[in-house]
N, CA, C and O of each residue as an XYZ file, in Angstrom:
356
protein
N      40.032     11.178    205.917
C      40.935     10.324    205.173
C      40.852      8.911    205.735
O      40.747      8.727    206.948
N      40.899      7.932    204.874
C      40.822      6.518    205.250
C      42.073      6.112    206.008
O      43.185      6.373    205.550
N      41.908      5.485    207.148
C      43.028      5.022    207.961
C      43.287      3.552    207.663
O      42.410      2.708    207.850
N      44.482      3.255    207.203
C      44.863      1.884    206.877
C      45.058      1.082    208.157
O      45.455      1.621    209.191
N      44.772     -0.219    208.071
C      44.972     -1.097    209.220
C      46.465     -1.280    209.505
O      46.861     -1.563    210.636
N      47.277     -1.117    208.477
C      48.729     -1.253    208.638
C      49.380      0.114    208.498
O      48.878      0.995    207.801
N      50.497      0.268    209.170
C      51.216      1.540    209.079
C      52.052      1.575    207.803
O      52.320      0.543    207.188
N      52.454      2.776    207.423
C      53.332      2.938    206.268
C      54.613      2.131    206.455
O      55.105      1.507    205.515
N      55.148      2.150    207.674
C      56.386      1.421    207.957
C      56.192     -0.083    207.763
O      57.084     -0.763    207.255
N      55.042     -0.599    208.160
C      54.769     -2.033    207.983
C      54.664     -2.391    206.504
O      55.142     -3.442    206.077
N      54.042     -1.521    205.734
C      53.912     -1.765    204.297
C      55.287     -1.737    203.634
O      55.613     -2.606    202.826
N      56.086     -0.734    203.982
C      57.430     -0.627    203.411
C      58.279     -1.832    203.803
O      59.065     -2.327    202.994
N      58.125     -2.309    205.041
C      58.880     -3.476    205.495
C      58.484     -4.720    204.714
O      59.344     -5.507    204.319
N      57.187     -4.901    204.488
C      56.715     -6.058    203.714
C      57.265     -6.017    202.290
O      57.704     -7.035    201.754
N      57.235     -4.830    201.686
C      57.776     -4.671    200.343
C      59.265     -5.015    200.325
O      59.740     -5.699    199.418
N      59.996     -4.536    201.331
C      61.423     -4.821    201.424
C      61.722     -6.305    201.520
O      62.661     -6.803    200.898
N      60.915     -7.009    202.306
C      61.083     -8.463    202.437
C      60.867     -9.135    201.084
O      61.615    -10.040    200.713
N      59.854     -8.698    200.351
C      59.585     -9.274    199.034
C      60.750     -9.043    198.076
O      61.151     -9.949    197.346
N      61.289     -7.826    198.085
C      62.430     -7.527    197.218
C      63.622     -8.413    197.585
O      64.265     -8.989    196.708
N      63.914     -8.520    198.882
C      65.042     -9.337    199.341
C      64.855    -10.800    198.950
O      65.792    -11.437    198.469
N      63.646    -11.338    199.155
C      63.386    -12.741    198.811
C      63.583    -12.985    197.316
O      64.201    -13.976    196.925
N      63.066    -12.097    196.488
C      63.221    -12.250    195.033
C      64.690    -12.124    194.622
O      65.162    -12.843    193.742
N      65.403    -11.202    195.270
C      66.829    -11.038    194.968
C      67.589    -12.314    195.316
O      68.431    -12.773    194.544
N      67.291    -12.878    196.473
C      67.952    -14.121    196.893
C      67.606    -15.272    195.954
O      68.484    -16.047    195.576
N      66.328    -15.388    195.573
C      65.906    -16.455    194.652
C      66.685    -16.392    193.342
O      66.954    -17.420    192.721
N      67.041    -15.194    192.935
C      67.751    -15.008    191.668
C      69.262    -15.019    191.843
O      70.002    -14.859    190.871
N      69.726    -15.206    193.076
C      71.151    -15.281    193.357
C      71.897    -13.976    193.136
O      73.065    -13.981    192.746
N      71.228    -12.862    193.382
C      71.843    -11.559    193.157
C      72.281    -10.928    194.473
O      71.610    -11.070    195.495
N      73.404    -10.237    194.439
C      73.797     -9.404    195.567
C      73.046     -8.084    195.459
O      72.475     -7.767    194.415
N      73.051     -7.325    196.538
C      72.445     -6.003    196.476
C      73.149     -5.143    195.425
O      72.513     -4.381    194.696
N      74.462     -5.281    195.366
C      75.233     -4.501    194.405
C      74.856     -4.852    192.972
O      74.716     -3.967    192.127
N      74.691     -6.142    192.700
C      74.353     -6.563    191.337
C      72.932     -6.120    190.969
O      72.694     -5.639    189.862
N      71.998     -6.284    191.900
C      70.636     -5.826    191.651
C      70.635     -4.320    191.383
O      69.984     -3.846    190.452
N      71.370     -3.579    192.206
C      71.446     -2.128    192.023
C      72.023     -1.793    190.647
O      71.517     -0.908    189.956
N      73.068     -2.492    190.258
C      73.667     -2.261    188.943
C      72.658     -2.526    187.828
O      72.520     -1.725    186.902
N      71.961     -3.642    187.921
C      70.983     -4.014    186.897
C      69.820     -3.021    186.842
O      69.247     -2.797    185.776
N      69.472     -2.427    187.984
C      68.356     -1.484    188.054
C      68.815     -0.040    187.849
O      67.995      0.878    187.837
N      70.123      0.160    187.688
C      70.703      1.499    187.547
C      70.384      2.353    188.771
O      69.980      3.510    188.662
N      70.579      1.743    189.938
C      70.377      2.408    191.213
C      71.648      2.267    192.039
O      72.535      1.487    191.691
N      71.737      3.004    193.112
C      72.866      2.864    194.022
C      72.574      1.713    194.971
O      71.427      1.518    195.373
N      73.601      0.948    195.334
C      73.397     -0.211    196.210
C      72.787      0.192    197.542
O      72.030     -0.579    198.133
N      73.104      1.385    198.023
C      72.555      1.797    199.314
C      71.044      2.007    199.234
O      70.343      1.845    200.233
N      70.538      2.366    198.056
C      69.088      2.496    197.889
C      68.433      1.126    198.004
O      67.403      0.983    198.663
N      69.024      0.114    197.363
C      68.492     -1.252    197.457
C      68.497     -1.695    198.918
O      67.537     -2.305    199.390
N      69.563     -1.392    199.621
C      69.643     -1.741    201.034
C      68.531     -1.066    201.827
O      67.904     -1.695    202.680
N      68.286      0.211    201.550
C      67.222      0.928    202.243
C      65.853      0.316    201.952
O      65.032      0.169    202.858
N      65.611     -0.034    200.713
C      64.334     -0.655    200.340
C      64.149     -1.951    201.121
O      63.085     -2.189    201.691
N      65.184     -2.787    201.147
C      65.077     -4.076    201.822
C      64.897     -3.935    203.328
O      64.356     -4.834    203.972
N      65.340     -2.830    203.892
C      65.185     -2.591    205.327
C      63.912     -1.831    205.655
O      63.697     -1.446    206.805
N      63.064     -1.611    204.652
C      61.794     -0.932    204.898
C      61.918      0.564    205.012
O      61.029      1.221    205.553
N      63.002      1.115    204.513
C      63.233      2.563    204.591
C      62.885      3.231    203.269
O      63.512      4.217    202.881
N      61.894      2.697    202.583
C      61.510      3.151    201.245
C      60.748      4.467    201.282
O      60.424      5.020    200.231
N      60.463      4.968    202.453
C      59.677      6.191    202.561
C      58.210      5.897    202.391
O      57.779      4.758    202.569
N      57.441      6.901    202.051
C      55.999      6.693    201.958
C      55.502      6.590    200.527
O      54.293      6.666    200.309
N      56.346      6.426    199.574
C      55.911      6.329    198.184
C      55.047      5.096    197.943
O      53.989      5.191    197.321
N      55.489      3.952    198.425
C      54.740      2.716    198.221
C      53.369      2.763    198.887
O      52.377      2.445    198.231
N      53.266      3.147    200.163
C      51.929      3.225    200.764
C      51.001      4.175    200.001
O      49.803      3.914    199.890
N      51.544      5.265    199.479
C      50.709      6.201    198.719
C      50.230      5.573    197.416
O      49.088      5.789    197.010
N      51.081      4.805    196.762
C      50.672      4.087    195.553
C      49.541      3.116    195.883
O      48.566      3.013    195.138
N      49.673      2.409    196.999
C      48.642      1.464    197.419
C      47.333      2.182    197.748
O      46.254      1.677    197.437
N      47.422      3.340    198.366
C      46.222      4.119    198.689
C      45.514      4.588    197.416
O      44.288      4.525    197.317
N      46.301      5.059    196.444
C      45.709      5.504    195.177
C      44.991      4.349    194.489
O      43.872      4.505    194.001
N      45.644      3.187    194.455
C      45.041      2.015    193.811
C      43.736      1.639    194.517
O      42.734      1.359    193.859
N      43.746      1.633    195.842
C      42.537      1.292    196.593
C      41.419      2.280    196.303
O      40.266      1.892    196.117
N      41.768      3.554    196.266
C      40.761      4.582    196.003
C      40.181      4.466    194.599
O      39.019      4.799    194.365
N      41.010      3.987    193.665
C      40.559      3.797    192.290
C      39.884      2.453    192.078
O      39.273      2.216    191.036
N      39.994      1.570    193.071
C      39.394      0.250    192.963
C      40.121     -0.662    192.001
O      39.504     -1.498    191.340
N      41.460     -0.501    191.918
C      42.257     -1.332    191.015
C      43.405     -1.984    191.777
O      43.783     -1.534    192.858
N      43.948     -3.038    191.205
C      45.147     -3.664    191.736
C      46.299     -2.677    191.561
O      46.372     -2.009    190.530
N      47.199     -2.564    192.537
C      48.314     -1.624    192.397
C      49.134     -1.836    191.122
O      49.670     -0.881    190.559
N      49.228     -3.070    190.677
C      49.963     -3.346    189.447
C      49.384     -2.637    188.237
O      50.103     -2.336    187.285
N      48.066     -2.365    188.272
C      47.425     -1.679    187.151
C      47.950     -0.259    186.970
O      47.906      0.289    185.869
N      48.445      0.330    188.048
C      48.963      1.699    187.962
C      50.337      1.761    187.296
O      50.742      2.812    186.799
N      51.042      0.649    187.286
C      52.390      0.659    186.712
C      52.556     -0.281    185.518
O      53.570     -0.235    184.821
N      51.577     -1.116    185.290
C      51.666     -2.073    184.197
C      51.887     -1.371    182.865
O      51.142     -0.460    182.506
N      52.899     -1.793    182.144
C      53.186     -1.259    180.821
C      54.025      0.006    180.808
O      54.444      0.455    179.741
N      54.279      0.587    181.969
C      55.128      1.785    182.025
C      56.582      1.331    182.059
O      56.977      0.535    182.911
N      57.352      1.833    181.147
C      58.769      1.473    181.070
C      59.569      2.218    182.135
O      59.228      3.349    182.483
N      60.627      1.599    182.654
C      61.467      2.303    183.623
C      62.213      3.452    182.945
O      62.299      3.502    181.718
N      62.749      4.371    183.742
C      63.495      5.490    183.163
C      64.687      5.011    182.343
O      65.196      3.906    182.534
N      65.102      5.846    181.455
C      66.277      5.622    180.614
C      67.477      5.293    181.497
O      67.681      5.945    182.522
N      68.266      4.304    181.122
C      69.415      3.875    181.929
C      70.667      4.696    181.654
O      71.758      4.281    182.046
N      70.555      5.805    181.018
C      71.736      6.620    180.695
C      72.162      7.527    181.837
O      72.902      8.487    181.625
N      71.699      7.231    183.047
C      72.144      7.998    184.208
C      71.304      9.217    184.507
O      71.710     10.053    185.314
N      70.141      9.347    183.882
C      69.284     10.492    184.166
C      68.549     10.268    185.478
O      67.653      9.428    185.567
N      68.933     11.014    186.477
C      68.216     10.986    187.746
C      68.252      9.683    188.482
O      67.202      9.082    188.709
N      69.417      9.219    188.865
C      69.506      8.004    189.673
C      68.762      8.199    190.975
O      68.879      9.248    191.610
N      68.005      7.209    191.375
C      67.269      7.281    192.639
C      68.189      6.871    193.775
O      68.807      5.807    193.740
N      68.271      7.712    194.762
C      69.118      7.421    195.916
C      68.419      7.800    197.173
O      68.970      7.632    198.261
């Protein structure tokens, strides 16, 4: 298996910083962002602190293995229905 130069924790931390910076640029609180995304505020907090788990690094690994930008794997896919089906926490 290919060993990444960065650890999963480093990748998750970088992603969290990006989310926090974008949230701040838009003048949103964690609570408001969570509301708009139909997520719990504590999940947003975990993401921003790099506690996103290994989902993001795995997405990046899949994209690298496929030779595509990670955005290509999610481009055009709509988020889940906001009617409360399976809130991510």
